[in-house]
N, C-alpha and C positions, 0 to 999 in steps of 0.2 A: 409311309411318308403321306400319302392319301387321305387318309382318317386323320392328320393333323391342320390340315387347311380347310377353309372355307368354301361354299359354291362360288360362285364362278372357277374360281382359280384351280378346283378340284379336275375339270374337265379338262381345263387348258393344259395343266400340267402330263394327264393322260394322254391328250393329244401329243405332246411335246413326245413322251417318252415312248407312245405306242406307235408313231407315225415314224417319226424320225426327222420330221419338218423344222426346218430354222423358225427362231423367232420370228422375224420378219412375214414368212410363210404364214405362221398362224395366225400374225394379226392381221394378214391380208384375206385372209379364209371368210367365204360369206356361205349364209344357210345355202344358196342354190348350188354350190360346191360340192356338196355333201350328198351323194347320190348313189345306188345301188351298189353299195357297201364299200363303197371310195371316198375319199376327198380328193378333188379336182383342184390343184395350186394354179389359179389364173393370175394373181398379184401377189406384191410382197410390200408392206409397210417398213421402211425403218428410219429411225426419225422424224414421223409424222410426213414424209413421201411416200407416194405408192409408186411401185416400180414394176416391171417385171421379174418374174422369177429369174434366180441366180442363173441357172442354167438350163438347158433344152431339159436335162434329164428332172428339173424340180418341175415340170409342167404336166408330168406322167401321174396319173392317178396313183395314191398312194392305199394300197388295200386297209381297211378297217375291220380289226380281230373283233369276233365278237363281245368280248367283255367291253371294250370301248364304243362298240355301235349301242350297247346298252345305257353305256352315260350319258352319250350324246343322246340317244332319244330322252332319256328320264330329263338329262337337261333342257331338251327341246320345249317340254311339256311347263316344266317350272318356266319356261319363258315366254310360256301362253300359247307355243304351238305353232313359231313362223315359219313360214315358208323362205320368207327373207330377212334379213336382218340382222342384228348384232349377237356375236354369241356369248358376250360377255354382260351381264345388267348391271358392271359397272357406269358405260357409258352404252347408250342406246343410239349410236347411228343407226340411218337407216341401210345401209350398204352391208356392214361390215360384221362378219361372224366375231372378231376379237378386235376391239378398236384400241388405237394406238395410244396409251396413256401418256405418251412424250409431246402431244399436241395437244394444244386446249381444245375444248369442245369444238365441232363445225369448223377447225383449219386443218382437218386432213387436205392435204395438198397433192396435186400431180406432179411428178416427177418429171 
């Protein structure tokens, strides 16, 4: 399946498949949340609204398997090696790894 989709969708699909994170949690990830072999969920974006993760367990570090770590590092290099910023090249909002496709640019709101 991953062979059939373009970047950055390929990396987002891999994050979902290898971590089990919810869609809103993936949209809410920032590059700062990827460190020391894990992804840390600090927020969720659902229908353009930024919220807390759904449960306490959601805030725990998610182990990043080596295959996904390689994908994330390659993706980061393609993005210009950011320490912060978007995961997706589709929408380059300053603070998000994966920006919400539901909200118009610049209109991600706090819930």
